[in-house]
C-alpha positions, 0 to 999 in steps of 0.5 A: 499500499505504499504507493496509496498510503505511504511507506510505514517508517519501520524505525518507529514501528521497532521503537513503539514495540521496544518502549511498549514491550510491557504492553503489546508482548512483542520483540523484534530482535532488531539491534536498534542502536543500528538505527541511525547508521543505517538510516544515514547510510541509505540517505547517502546511497540514494541522495534523499535527505533525512528530515531534521525532525524526523522521529527516532533518526533525524538529527533533531529528534532528541534535541530540546530548544525551549527552556522549560524543556531544557530544564526538564530534560536536564533534571530527568530525561525520561520527563520528555523522552520515551526513549534514549538517544543512545538506544537508537545510535544518536549517542553524544560523543565528547571527543572532537575530530579535526586535523589533529586527530589520529587513526585511533580517534577516528576509527573508534568514532566510527565503530561507535556509530556502528560503521564497520571498517575492513581492513582493506578500506581503513586507508582510504578512508583515513586519507579521505578524512585528513583531506576533509579535516584540512578544509574543515575546522571540525569533522562532525558525524554528518561528514563521517558518514559521507567519508565512508559512504563516499569510499564504499560507493566508489567513483565510476570508471574514469572516461573523462577526468577534470584536470583544472577549472577556473570560474570568474564572476564580474559585477558587470558582466557574465561569468566566465569559466575556463576548463581543461579535460583529459580523455583518459583512453587517448590521453588527449587534453582540451582546454575550453572557455565559456560564459553563462547565466551564472558561474555554475552554467558558465562552468557546465557550459565550458565542460561541454564544450571540452568534451564535444557533449550535447547532452541536456542538464535535466536537474541541478540540486545542492544541500548542506549535509552538515552544520556551519559556515565550512559545511559540506554541500551535496550537489547532484545533477541529472542529464539526459541523452535521448531517452536515457538519463545519467545522474551524478553527485559530489559533495565538498566545502567548495560548491562550485568544485562539488558541481564540476565533479557532480557533472563530470560523474554524470558525463563519465556514466554516460560515456560508460553507457556508450562504451558498453553499447559499442561493446555490445554492437562489436560482439553482436557484429562478430556474431553475425560474421561468425555465422555467415562464416566471414570472420578470419 
């Protein structure tokens, strides 16, 4: 009945059964401490945002702003909370992560968040953490989910590589962009210049010229996935080529860089799709030739 009545929030059902087990006499066997980690992992992979005030797994689910609420919670948490934040994986962590944090602090926090990192992933995850910590004053929980999620989803096969870009906006003129894109298979690099209605439009137009692409940009979205002036911005794009559509996504503290990387991600998906089509066409052609006895 999902399409008609909405999908049931299973985390709410699981917690309702847990906190009222004495009344319902039911037990799910779910490790509820992993609910928040699971919710954020799904959000990272799908691109759908968890609303801040979402019950159980939203970042404000256990926040209290009103003075009378704060006073009551400080004296006794169950005054306003029927469940503990720790029970759903939202425990407050006193250790702050930043550029001076070591491996032990990082992986200890990840472990507490329920994010199990295999030995083969640790180096890549740590390198992503260091790279982000160099750009941000503090790496928060949302950033950690991004770091792990980005490593596990992995980049697409690179057919095109953005080597360099510059964007300039002027008060009395159209924004300008210069990019240099390398075609991985041929090793050839091409530089292109373009103007646009805005810096992102100029950037995308310059990339299109550099790769000789005629796909259509269907959607461009940006949202903040962490807090503060140095928050991570997530950019998602959708391009269309004929009847086929290709998504792209990237995150970073630099919105223009994230926009360029998201667009390149979509173009690489398009390039991979075309390469697969060419391979299928070649194989089919060889099969036909073999059937006709024309293959040497």
